[in-house]
C-alpha positions in Angstrom: -26.6 -13.2 -14.6 -29.2 -12.4 -12.1 -28.9 -14.0 -8.7 -31.8 -13.5 -6.4 -31.9 -14.7 -2.9 -34.6 -16.0 -1.4 -37.7 -13.8 -0.1 -39.8 -15.0 2.8 -42.8 -15.8 0.9 -40.7 -19.4 -0.1 -39.7 -20.1 3.4 -43.4 -20.0 4.8 -43.1 -23.0 6.1 -39.6 -23.0 8.3 -42.0 -21.3 10.9 -39.2 -18.6 11.5 -40.6 -15.0 12.5 -40.2 -12.4 9.6 -40.0 -9.1 10.9 -41.4 -8.2 7.4 -44.9 -8.8 8.4 -45.4 -6.7 11.0 -47.1 -3.5 10.4 -46.0 -0.9 12.8 -49.6 0.5 12.9 -51.1 -2.6 13.8 -49.2 -2.8 17.3 -48.3 -6.6 16.5 -46.1 -6.7 19.8 -45.3 -10.6 19.4 -43.0 -12.3 22.0 -40.1 -13.8 20.3 -40.0 -16.8 22.3 -37.1 -18.5 24.4 -33.6 -17.7 24.1 -31.8 -20.8 22.8 -28.5 -21.8 23.9 -26.4 -19.2 21.7 -29.0 -16.4 22.4 -28.1 -13.8 25.0 -31.1 -11.7 26.3 -32.5 -8.9 28.1 -36.2 -9.2 29.2 -38.5 -6.3 29.5 -38.3 -6.6 33.4 -34.3 -4.6 33.0 -35.2 -0.9 34.0 -35.5 1.5 31.3 -32.8 3.5 30.4 -34.7 6.6 29.8 -38.7 7.5 28.7 -39.9 6.3 25.4 -43.1 6.4 23.5 -44.6 3.2 24.3 -44.6 1.1 21.0 -41.1 2.1 19.8 -39.6 1.5 23.1 -36.9 -1.4 22.7 -38.3 -4.7 24.3 -35.3 -7.2 23.8 -32.4 -7.6 22.6 -30.6 -10.8 21.9 -27.0 -11.3 20.9 -27.2 -14.7 18.7 -24.1 -16.7 17.4 -24.4 -19.6 14.9 -21.7 -21.5 12.4 -23.4 -22.2 8.8 -20.3 -21.7 6.9 -18.4 -20.0 9.2 -18.5 -17.8 12.9 -21.3 -15.3 12.6 -22.3 -12.7 15.0 -26.0 -10.9 15.5 -27.9 -8.8 17.6 -31.9 -8.6 17.2 -33.4 -5.5 18.4 -37.6 -6.0 19.0 -39.3 -3.0 19.9 -42.9 -3.0 22.3 -44.4 -2.9 18.8 -43.0 -6.1 17.8 -40.8 -4.5 15.1 -37.5 -6.5 14.6 -34.0 -5.1 13.6 -31.1 -7.1 13.0 -27.4 -5.8 13.3 -23.9 -7.6 12.2 -21.5 -7.7 15.0 -18.9 -10.2 13.2 -15.4 -9.8 14.3 -13.2 -12.5 12.0 -11.2 -14.8 14.8 -12.4 -12.4 17.8 -16.3 -13.5 17.8 -16.9 -14.1 21.2 -15.3 -10.7 22.8 -18.0 -8.9 20.7 -20.6 -11.5 22.1 -19.6 -10.7 25.6 -19.5 -6.9 24.9 -22.8 -6.6 23.7 -24.6 -9.2 26.1 -22.6 -8.3 29.4 -22.7 -4.0 28.7 -24.4 -3.4 26.1 -27.5 -5.2 26.3 -28.5 -4.1 29.5 -28.3 -0.5 28.5 -30.8 -1.0 25.4 -34.0 -2.1 27.2 -36.5 0.6 27.5 -34.6 3.1 24.8 -36.7 4.8 22.3 -35.4 2.9 19.1 -36.1 5.9 16.8 -33.4 7.7 18.7 -30.4 6.2 16.5 -28.1 9.1 17.0 -28.8 9.7 20.8 -28.0 6.0 21.1 -24.7 5.7 19.4 -23.1 8.6 21.4 -24.4 7.2 24.4 -22.6 4.3 23.8 -19.6 5.6 22.2 -19.2 8.5 25.0 -20.9 6.7 28.2 -18.3 3.5 27.9 -15.3 6.2 28.6 -12.8 3.8 27.2 -13.4 4.5 23.4 -12.6 3.1 19.6 -11.0 -0.2 19.0 -12.9 -2.9 16.7 -14.3 -4.7 19.5 -16.1 -1.5 20.9 -17.0 -0.1 17.3 -18.5 -3.7 16.2 -20.8 -4.1 19.0 -21.9 -0.4 18.5 -22.5 -1.0 15.0 -24.6 -3.6 15.6 -26.6 -1.5 17.4 -26.6 1.3 14.8 -27.5 -1.0 12.2 -30.7 -2.8 13.8 -32.0 0.8 14.9 -31.9 1.7 11.3 -33.2 -1.3 10.0 -36.2 -0.8 12.7 -36.9 2.9 11.5 -37.0 1.8 8.2 -39.5 -1.0 9.0 -41.6 1.6 10.9 -41.4 4.0 7.6 -42.4 0.7 5.3 -39.2 1.9 3.2 -36.0 0.2 2.3 -33.8 1.8 4.1 -31.7 3.2 1.5 -35.0 5.4 1.0 -33.9 7.0 4.7 -30.8 8.0 3.7 -31.8 10.2 1.0 -32.9 8.1 -1.7 -30.7 6.1 -4.6 -27.7 8.3 -6.3 -27.2 5.2 -9.1 -29.2 2.5 -10.1 -27.0 -0.1 -9.2 -23.6 -0.8 -7.2 -20.6 -1.7 -9.2 -19.0 -5.0 -7.5 -15.6 -6.6 -7.8 -14.9 -10.3 -7.3 -12.3 -12.3 -6.4 -10.0 -14.0 -8.9 -6.9 -16.0 -7.9 -4.7 -19.0 -9.4 -1.7 -20.9 -8.2 0.1 -20.2 -11.8 -1.1 -18.3 -15.2 -3.4 -20.6 -16.8 -5.6 -21.4 -13.1 -5.4 -17.1 -12.7 -7.1 -16.9 -16.1 -9.3 -19.5 -15.3 -10.7 -17.8 -12.5 -10.7 -14.3 -14.1 -13.2 -16.0 -16.7 -14.9 -17.9 -14.3 -16.0 -14.3 -12.6 -16.8 -12.7 -15.9 -18.9 -15.3 -16.7 -20.7 -14.7 -13.5 -21.1 -10.9 -14.4 -18.0 -9.5 -12.9 -16.9 -6.3 -14.5 -14.5 -5.7 -12.1 -11.5 -8.3 -10.6 -9.0 -8.7 -7.8 -6.0 -10.5 -8.6 -4.2 -12.5 -5.9 -1.3 -14.9 -6.7 1.0 -17.8 -5.6 4.2 -16.9 -5.7 7.3 -19.1 -6.7 8.6 -20.0 -2.9 6.0 -19.4 -0.7 4.1 -21.8 0.2 0.8 -20.0 0.8 -0.2 -16.7 0.3 -3.2 -14.9 1.1 -6.3 -14.9 -1.3 -5.2 -17.8 -3.2 -8.3 -20.3 -3.5 -6.8 -23.3 -4.9 -4.0 -23.9 -2.3 -4.5 -26.3 0.4 -6.6 -25.3 3.4 -8.5 -27.4 6.0 -11.1 -24.8 5.4 -12.3 -25.9 1.9 -12.0 -22.7 -0.6 -9.3 -20.4 0.8 -10.5 -17.2 -0.6 -14.1 -18.1 1.0 -13.0 -18.3 4.1 -9.4 -18.1 5.4 -10.1 -18.0 9.1 -9.6 -22.0 9.8 -11.8 -24.2 12.2 -8.8 -25.1 14.4 -7.6 -24.6 17.6 -4.9 -22.7 17.0 -4.1 -20.5 14.1 -1.9 -21.5 10.8 1.6 -20.7 10.3 2.2 -19.3 6.9 5.2 -17.9 5.1 6.5 -15.1 3.7 8.9 -13.2 1.5 8.3 -10.0 0.2 11.2 -9.4 -2.3 10.3 -12.6 -3.5 6.8 -11.0 -3.8 7.7 -7.5 -5.3 9.7 -9.5 -8.1 6.8 -11.8 -8.9 3.5 -9.5 -8.9 4.6 -7.2 -11.7 4.9 -10.0 -14.2 1.2 -11.0 -13.1 -0.5 -8.2 -14.3 1.9 -8.0 -17.4 0.6 -11.2 -18.5 -3.6 -10.6 -17.0 -3.2 -7.5 -19.3 -2.0 -9.0 -22.5 -4.9 -11.6 -21.9 -7.6 -9.6 -21.0 -6.9 -6.2 -22.1 -7.1 -2.7 -20.8 -10.3 -1.9 -20.0 -11.1 -4.8 -17.5 -10.5 -2.9 -14.1 -8.4 -4.9 -11.9 -7.4 -4.8 -8.2 -4.6 -5.9 -5.9 -4.1 -6.4 -2.2 -1.0 -5.8 -0.7 -2.5 -7.2 2.8 -0.5 -4.7 4.8 2.8 -6.8 3.8 5.3 -4.3 2.8 6.9 -1.5 4.5 6.2 2.4 3.0 9.2 2.0 0.3 8.5 -1.1 -0.7 4.8 0.0 -1.2 6.1 2.9 -3.4 8.0 0.1 -5.2 5.2 -2.0 -6.1 3.0 0.7 -6.9 4.9 2.3 -9.1 6.1 -0.9 -10.9 2.2 -1.2 -11.6 1.0 1.8 -13.1 1.8 0.3 -16.4 -1.2 -2.0 -16.3 -3.4 0.7 -14.6 -5.1 -0.9 -11.7 -8.5 0.2 -10.4 -6.2 0.0 -7.2 -3.9 -1.3 -4.7 -5.6 -2.3 -1.4 -3.4 -2.1 2.0 -0.1 -1.8 0.4 1.5 -1.1 3.8 0.3 -0.9 7.8 -1.7 2.4 7.9 -1.6 2.7 11.5 0.6 4.8 10.9 -0.8 7.4 8.5 2.1 9.3 7.7 3.6 6.4 5.7 1.3 7.1 2.9 2.8 10.0 2.2 5.8 8.1 1.2 4.0 6.0 -0.9 2.0 8.8 -2.5 5.7 10.6 -3.8 6.5 7.8 -5.7 3.1 6.2 -7.3 0.4 7.7 -9.3 -1.4 3.9 -8.5 -4.3 4.8 -6.7 -4.7 3.9 -3.3 -7.5 1.9 -1.2 -7.1 1.9 2.9 -9.1 1.0 6.2 -10.5 -2.5 6.4 -8.9 -2.6 9.8 -9.6 1.2 10.8 -12.7 1.3 13.1 -13.5 5.5 13.4 -12.8 8.6 12.2 -9.7 9.5 13.7 -7.7 6.6 11.9 -8.4 8.3 8.8 -8.2 12.0 9.4 -4.6 12.2 8.2 -4.9 10.0 4.8 -8.0 12.3 3.8 -7.1 15.6 4.8 -4.2 15.2 3.4 -5.2 13.0 0.1 -3.1 9.6 0.5 -5.6 7.6 -0.3 -8.5 7.5 -2.8 -10.6 4.6 -1.6 -12.2 3.7 1.8 -12.0 0.4 2.9 -13.7 0.1 6.2 -16.8 -2.1 6.7 -20.2 -1.2 8.6 -19.6 -4.2 10.8 -16.3 -2.5 12.2 -16.9 1.2 11.8 -19.7 2.1 14.3 -22.9 1.2 11.9 -24.6 3.4 8.9 -24.1 6.2 11.2 -20.5 6.1 11.7 -19.4 5.1 8.3 -21.6 7.9 6.6 -19.7 10.8 8.5 -16.4 9.3 7.1 -17.7 9.2 3.8 -18.7 12.6 3.8 -15.6 13.6 5.2 -14.0 11.9 2.5 -15.8 13.2 -0.7 -14.8 16.7 0.4 -11.6 15.6 -1.3 -13.1 13.5 -4.4 -12.2 10.3 -2.2 -14.7 7.4 -3.1 -16.1 4.4 -1.1 -14.7 0.7 -1.4 -16.8 -0.8 1.7 -15.4 -4.0 2.7 -17.5 -7.1 1.8 -15.7 -10.5 2.2 -17.9 -13.2 3.4 -17.0 -12.7 7.3 -19.1 -9.6 6.9 -22.5 -11.3 7.5 -25.4 -10.7 4.9 -26.7 -8.1 7.7 -24.0 -6.1 7.1 -23.9 -6.7 3.6 -27.4 -5.8 3.6 -26.5 -2.2 5.5 -23.4 -1.7 2.8 -25.8 -2.0 -0.1 -28.2 0.4 1.5 -25.5 3.2 2.0 -23.7 2.6 -1.4 -27.0 3.0 -3.3 -27.2 6.2 -1.6 -24.3 8.4 -1.2 -22.5 10.4 -3.9 -19.3 9.5 -3.7 -19.8 5.6 -4.3 -16.7 3.7 -6.0 -16.8 0.2 -6.0 -18.4 -2.6 -3.2 -16.8 -6.1 -2.6 -18.6 -8.8 -3.2 -18.3 -12.7 -2.1 -21.1 -14.7 -2.0 -22.0 -16.5 0.8 -22.5 -20.3 1.0 -26.0 -22.1 0.5 -26.2 -22.6 4.5 -25.4 -19.0 5.0 -28.0 -17.9 3.0 -30.4 -20.3 4.9 -29.9 -18.6 7.4 -30.0 -15.3 6.6 -32.6 -15.0 4.1 -32.0 -12.1 1.8 -33.8 -9.5 -0.6 -30.7 -8.0 -2.7 -29.6 -9.2 -6.5 -26.8 -9.1 -8.4 -27.5 -8.6 -12.0 -24.7 -8.0 -14.7 -21.8 -7.1 -12.1 -24.0 -4.7 -10.4 -25.8 -5.0 -6.8 -29.0 -3.6 -5.3 -30.4 -3.6 -1.9 -34.0 -4.8 -3.0 -37.3 -2.4 -2.2 -38.3 -4.8 1.1 -38.7 -2.7 3.9 -35.7 -1.8 6.4 -32.6 -4.3 5.7 -34.1 -6.4 3.5 -32.7 -9.5 5.7 -34.4 -12.0 7.9 -32.6 -14.3 10.5 -34.2 -17.8 10.6 -33.5 -19.2 14.3 -34.7 -22.8 13.5 -31.8 -23.1 10.6 -29.1 -21.1 12.3 -29.5 -23.1 15.7 -28.3 -26.3 13.8 -25.0 -24.6 13.5 -23.0 -24.2 16.8 -19.9 -22.1 17.2 -16.7 -23.5 16.5 -13.3 -21.6 17.0 -12.0 -20.3 13.8 -8.3 -18.6 13.4 -6.8 -16.3 10.8 -3.5 -17.6 9.9 -0.5 -15.6 10.9 3.0 -15.3 9.0 6.5 -15.6 9.5 9.7 -14.7 7.5 12.0 -17.4 6.6 13.9 -16.5 9.5 11.0 -17.2 12.1 10.0 -13.5 12.6 6.2 -12.9 12.8 5.1 -11.0 10.2 2.3 -9.4 8.7 -0.2 -11.3 7.3 
């Protein structure tokens, strides 16, 4: 099965500017037009941060907020030549914090800088603020970094992966998200994902005695499909319940049943979502060994990197960690001591393509592979950036892939494809994504929060 996102020619009637139409050699310095109510813009009247070649100097930077199927934050940078680059700055449940960081503190620094100086700009934004790291800072830097890579590839008239060294493989193996409240529902979900073309599948299931569990699509939610968007549009976050002992008793039997139904060849993944202590995670990893998981993800909160030593001592189940990590410093111990097998960071939350490439090069020295974060709270811009990086690196492992909704695909016109379980970023110049302002402006920002957990005695617990 092949899924092809519509290209710009199919949407010519929308009137949206397509940066792929800009030939840098023609120096077509188009004015992007006035900013909308959801746009923050720095104009060319701002003083340049440093001398740049006239054509590649940054003319404007806009912070765009839209909420088609969920909230997204996008940075759009335009050069004096009229070449446009996009970067994803979405931080699920805390989107406006990155909007403010970009609008109030980063955008004024960009106008006049040379868009080609990607590494210099990255180091400037990271070091000059003095206050380093953290998800807000690194999401903002990531948006700038990815937008500049998009611009550079458009100047080069190449798909971005070519500037990263070219393709290291023909396609990018993706895994889908299957779930169910009971085994029949779970089996049906796995079969549906196989019918969609997925060859690797994450398995999440309800647990007897727990009302709502992360990752299960069919349970009640005010936001539609639960696995599609757990962040619910509401003034306060939803409270869910949790019982680790019930979970540890239930999950091994689920994977036994799945293996009996679908056989030994199907790669299976599972997400513990930070909810176990190190010794509990070690027990689960050991109990799941007979079922040959591709990985066990986020088995314990890994801010305490040394905790993975205990888990590693007790199980050979492969471990994936890092979707809440933001810099190489979060990985230093777990990579150097080979305490994990897969790096789970998102391009969007880890400082962009430049920073995540450095982390993955570090990981490659220890035979650790990539498993880039890719749920629907990563916008199609962030997803495209991940795919270009996936295609280029040598130590690729697998790519998470959740299909966005139809309204999101209208706002972000994409060129990547999904065919028989494999993704490809496409051959359009740059990232291959175009932002449609006319569509985006129909969907205003709406407050949304991820849920949180409480134990049965009322104690707040990791969700």
